[in-house]
N, C-alpha and C positions, 0 to 999 in steps of 0.2 A: 436755449440756444441750440440750433441744429448742429449735427456733427460737422457739416461742411463749413460752418461758421466758427468752429472752435478756434480760439486765439492761442497761439504758441505762448509758452511761459515768458520767453524773452527773445530779443532779436538775435542773440548769438547762441540759442539753445542747440544742442547736438543730440541727435537721435540716440535714445537709450542711456544718456548720461544724465544723472540727477542734477536738478537745479541747485545752486548754492544753498538755498534755504532748506533743501531736502538732504543734502549731502552730509552725512555724519562722519565721513572718513576724511578728515582734514589731514593732509600729509605734509610733514616738514615744518610745521609752525607751532609745535607744542610749547617751545620756549616763549614765543610771543604771547600765546594764550596765558601762560603762567605769569608773565610780566604784567599783563593787563589785570589779571585777577589780583595780583599782589598790590598794584597801585590802587585798585578799588577798595580792597580790604583796609588799606592804610588811609583812605580818604584823600588820595592824591590823584585820582583819575581826572584828566582834563575833560572839559565838556565837548570838545571836538577833536577827533583824531584823523589825521591825514595819512591814510595807508597808501604808500606809493610803491610801485614795482611793476615789472612787465606783465602784460596781459596773460591770463591763464595760469597764474601761479598759486591761486587760492585766496585772493584778497577778500572777495565777496563771501566765500565760505567761512573764512576766519571771522568776518564781521557778524555773520549770522550765528556762528557758534558762541561768540562772546555775548551777543545780544541775549541768547538763551541763558547764559550764566547770570547776567545782570537781572533778568526777569525772574529767574528762580530764586535769587538771593537779593530781594529788594532792600534789605537792611545791611549796609556795608559792615556794621559792627558784628554781624553774625555770619558774614561771608567767609569762605575759606581763602587762605592766602595763595592758593594755586588753583588752577582750573581743574574742575571735577567733571570727568566724563559722565554724562547722564545715562540713566538706564534706557534700554531700547524702547520701553513703553512710556517714557517721560512725557507728560501731558503738554508741557510748555514747548518742547521740541516738536511735538505733533502739530500744535497750532502754528508754529513758525513754518513748518514744512508745507502746510496747507494754505499758508498766506492769510490765516484768519486770526492771528493774534492782534488784539486791539491796540497793544502798546508798541507795535513794530511797524514802521513805515519804510518800505523799500522802493526808492525812486529809481526808475529805469526809463529808457526810451519807451514812450507809449505806443500802443497799437493804433493805427489809423484805420478806423472801421470803414471809412468811405473808400479808401484806396486799397484796403485789404493788405496792408504791409506795415512794418514798423517805421516810425518816423526816424529821420536821420539825426535828430538832436534830442536831448533831454530838455523839454520845453518849459517855459515859464509857468504854464498852467500846472505842470506836474509839481514844480517846486512850491507853488501856491497851495498845494494840498496840505502843506505843513500848517497852514492857518487853521484849517478845520481839525487837523490831527492834534495840534497843541491846544486848541480851544476846548477840547473835551477833557474830562477828568481821567487821569491815569487809573486804569483798573488795578485791582489787587494791591493797592497801596504802593504801586511800583513806579518804576522808571518808564520813560518813553525813549525809544531808540529810533533814529532816522538814519538810513543807509542811502547815501548818494552814489549811485552806481551807473556810470562813473562821471567824475567831474570833467573828464576829457570831452564828454558829449554835451556839456551844458551850452545852451544858446546864450549869447551875451546877456540878454535880459534875464534869463534864468539864473546866471551867475550873480547878477546884481541882487536878485530876489533872495538867493541863498545867503549872500553876504549880510543882508538886513537881519535875517533870522539868527545868524551866527553872532552878530553884534550884540543882540539882546536875547540870549537863549532863555527859555523858560526853565524853572527849577527842575531838578531831577531829570535832566535830558542829556542824552549822549548822541552825538553825531559821528558817524563814520563817513568820511569823505574819501572815496576811493579814486585813485588816479594812476593811469599807466605812465604818464609823464607829467609831473607836477609843474614843470616849467611853463606850461601853457595856462596855468591857473592865474586868476587875479592875485597880485601880491597881497592884497588886503585879505583875501580868503586864506592864503597860506599863513599869514601872520596871526590869524585867529585860531589856528589849529596846532596841535602838537604833532609834529611829523614823525612817522614811524616808517622806516624803509623795510619793506618786506622782500626778502631775498629769494631769488629763483631757487628751485629745488635742485638737489644734487642728482646726478644721473641715476644712482641707485634708487632714490626716492621717486623719480619719474617712472622707472621701471616697476616699482612696487605699486604705484598709483594705477598704472595701466593694468596690472594683474588684478587689483582690487575692483576696478571698474569693468573687468571682463573684456578688455580691449586687446590684451597681449596676444590672445589667440588669433587675432585678425592680422598679425604681422608675421611674415616669414621668419623662421627661427634665426637665420643668419643675418637678418636685418634689425633685430630688436636692439642690439647695442648701438647701431647707427641711429636708429630712431631716437633713443634716449639722449644721444650726443647732440643731434641736430635740434632737439626740442629746446635747448638753451634754458632748461629749468622750468618750462611751461608744460603742464599736463595737457592743456587745450591744444597746444601746437603738436604735441606728440600724438594726440588722437587724430588730428587732421593729417599728419604725416602718414598715419596708418590707413586712413579712410579716403584720402583725396589724392592717392598716388604720389604722395610727397617724395618718397625715395626716388621714384622714376623722374619726377620733376628736377630733383637735385642733381641726379646723374646726367640728365640731358643738358642741364645748364652748364655743368662742369665741362662736358664735351664741347659745347658751343663756345664757352668762354675760353677754352684752351686754344681755339683758332680765331680769337677775336680780331686779329689783323686781316684775316681772310674769311669773312663771315659766310656761313652756309645759309644764304637767305631763304632757300626753299624750306629747310628744316626750321628756321626761325619763324617763318610765316605759319607753318603748321602748329608749332608750339603756341604762338601768339593767338591764333584762331581758337585753339582748344581752351585756353585758360581765360579768354575774354568773352566766351560765349555766355548767353543768358543762363543763369542758374549756377554759374561757376565762381561765385564771389569768394567762397572759401579758398578755392584753388588759386585764384588770382592773388589774393592777399598772402597766402602761404608762399607762393612763388616769390613775391616781392620781399617777404621776410627772409627767405633763403638767400636771395641775391644780396640783400643788405649784409647778412652774416658772412657770406663768402668774401665780399669786399672788405669787411672789417677784419677778417682773419688774414686776408692778403696784406692789409696795412700793418698788422702786427707781426707778420712773418710766421703765422701759425699754420701748420699743415692742416689740410682738410680731413675731417673725420672719415676714416675708412677709405680714403682715396689718395693718401700720400700728399706730397706738396701741392698746394693750390696752383692755378695757372699763373705763370710768370716768374715764380721764384723770387730770389732776393733782388730788390730794385732800389734805385736811387730816390732821393727826396723829390725830385721833379716829377718822376713817374708816379710815385705814390700820391702826389698832389693831384695828378690828373685823375687817379681813381677816386679820390675824394669828390672831385668834380662830377665824375660819372654818377655817383650816388646822389649828390645834391640835385643834379639835373633830373634824375629819375624820380626822386621824391617830389620835386616841384611839379613835374609833369603828371604824376599820379594824383597829387592834390588838386590840380586843375581839372582832371578827368572826373574826380569825385564831386567837386563843387559845381561843375557845369554839365555833368552827365555826358562827358565826351567819350570818344571811342577808346576803350581800354587796350585794344589791340595796338593802337599807335603808341601807347605808353611802352609796350614791350619792344616794338620796333625801334623806338627812339633810344631805349636802353642799349640795344646791341649796336646801334650807330654810334652812340657815345663811347661804347667800349672799343669799337674799331678805331675811333679817333685817338683814344688814350693808349692803344697798344703800341 
C-alpha cells in the first residue's frame, strides 16, 4: 500500500497518541482490572461485559489490557487473582499492539476505501467478521476475545447481528461491549451482558495522563488545572482542549453566554464559521460538549471552573426549565445536522438564538 493510501488506525485517532491496543499506561482503572482478574481466577467471569462510561476515559484501553491478561493466562485455575502488569517485552502485548493476535478481534467503524474516510457506523459486515473469527480454532489453547468499540456506533442491523452471537456464545469466549451511553442499546443486548460502569478519571489522574502522554507541555502552565477540570474525567477531551484551542472556545462561549439576552451576532457568526468549517470536526464536537457542561453546571448552581459563577447566577425553576430546553433543542439540531449532513454553522446560530429566548 502506498504511503498516500495508508489507513488511519481508527476514526477517532489523535496525532501522537497511542491507540488503545498500544497504550500500556492505563490510568485510573487498576481496581477494575483487579476485579476482572479476580472474577476470572474464581471462574465467575461473565461471557459478555458491557463497559459503559463517557468517551475518552479508557474503556477500550482497559478492554485491551484485560484481553492480554486472559490470553496470557488461558487456564483460569493457574491465573493470578489480581491483574499482573506484563513486562515491556511481553509477546502477547506486542501482538495485541500490532493488531496481529489471532485470538483478539477489535470491531470499530471500518475504513471506506472508495470514499477515503471512515464510515459513520459500525456496520453489519464488521459484526459478521465474528463468524469467521469464531469459526477458527483458538490458538495457544486459549480464549477468544471480541471488543465491540463502540456499541453506540452500531447500525441497527449490526446490533441485531451482535445479539445473535451474544445469545449463543462459543465456549471460552469473552465479549467486551463498550458504550458511551448504554441507554441507546437494544434492551436484549444489555440483558445479555454484565454491566460495569467505568468512572471518569479524577482531575489529578487526567493531569498525570497528560504528562505520561507528553501533552502537558502543550498547555500553558496557568491553564493546566483548568484543562483538567473541563476534561470531566476524559483524557481524550483534555487532549482536544489542549490542541483544539479548547480553552479559548470555552472562554469565548462564557463571554457570549453572559450577554445572551443581547447577542453579539457578529462575534457569534465568527465563532460559528470557525468551528463549522471543513476539517474542524473535533473543535465543533468539543464546543458542543463544553456548552452542554456549562448548561449542566448552571442547572446545578455550580460555579464555572476558573471563571467564577456561571452566566445567570441563581435562578428559579421556570428559568432552569428553559435552559434544559436550550440544550434539548441544540442536541436535536446537532443530531439532524449529522444525520442529513446539514450546515453545522446553523446549529451554533440556533443555539445562541435559543439562549436569547431563554434569557
